[in-house]
N, C-alpha and C positions, 0 to 999 in steps of 0.2 A: 353454636355453643353459646348459650346465654346463662347468666347467673341470676338467680332469683333470691334476693335477700330480704329478710323481714326488717322492719324498722329497728327491732331490738338488736339484730345482728349488725346493722349499720352503726348504731350507737355504741355497741361493744367494740367494734373496730375503731371508731373514732376515739374511744376511751383508751384503747391500747396504744394508738398513735400518740395521743396526748401524754400518756405516761412515759412512753419512750422518749419523747421530746424533753420532758421535765428531767428525766434521769440523765440524758445526754448533756443538758445545760448545767445540771448540778456537778457533773463530772468535769466539765470544762471550767466551771467556777473554782472547783477544788484544785484543779491543775494550775490555774492562774495564781491562786493563793500560795500554793507550794513553790511556784517559780519565784514569786515575790519574796517569800521567806528565804529562799536560797540566795537570791540576790542581796538581800539585806545582810545575811550572814557573811557572804563573801566580801561585802563592802566593809563590814566591821573588822574582818580579818585583815583586809588590805589597810585599813586605817591603823590597826594595831601594829602592823609591820612597819608602816611609815613612821609612826611615833617612836617605835624602838630604834629604828635606824637613825632618826634625827637626834634622839637622846644619846645614842652611842657616839654620834659625830660631835655633839656638844661636849660630852664628857672627855672624848679623845683630845679635842682642842684645848680644853681647860687643863687636862693632865699634862699636855705638852708645854703649855705656858707656865704652869706652876713648877714643873720639874727642871726647867732651864735655870741654871745657876746665875747666869748673867742677865736675867730678865728685867725688863723695864717695868716699873710699878704701874705705869699708865696702861701698858699692854695687859698686865695682870688684872687691873681694874676693869678694862673693857671685856676681857675674856670671862670674867665672873659676873659683871654687871649687866651686859646686854642680854644674855639668856635669862637672867633674873627679871629684867624688865618685860621681856616677851611673855614669860611664864606668869608674872603678876597681872599683865594685861588680859591674858587669856582666862585666868582664873576669875578675875573681876568680872569679865563679860559673862562667864558661865554661871556665876553665882549671883548676879544681879537680877532681881525680879523686876520685870517691866510689865506695865498694864497694856492690855490690848483693847483699843477702842472699837466697840461694835458699831456697825452702821445703824443709823437711826431708821426706824420704820416710819410709816406715814403719819402716825399720830404724834410724833415728836418724842416718843418715849423709846428707850432701847428695847 
């Protein structure tokens, strides 16, 4: 049993194989992009949960310190001041614009 194929049939078969390979690679690329998007969404949700938990913890401690009738003023200052310092540091870092130095090319120009 032998197969006799014309050059046109061989080229058509190679074209079909090449098309299948391209479709398969595009599907894999799309699946990888979808997985990356799902991971970043889960990461954002995880970050949001941690932020809410930490904020609730800080508010709870501050409420406890403020509502104590025999509270020490230094404890009150620490309970209100330390979270304010951390928040101001974080906001300052987030809102500060820094420049990025690009590596120089051979000619000495960026």
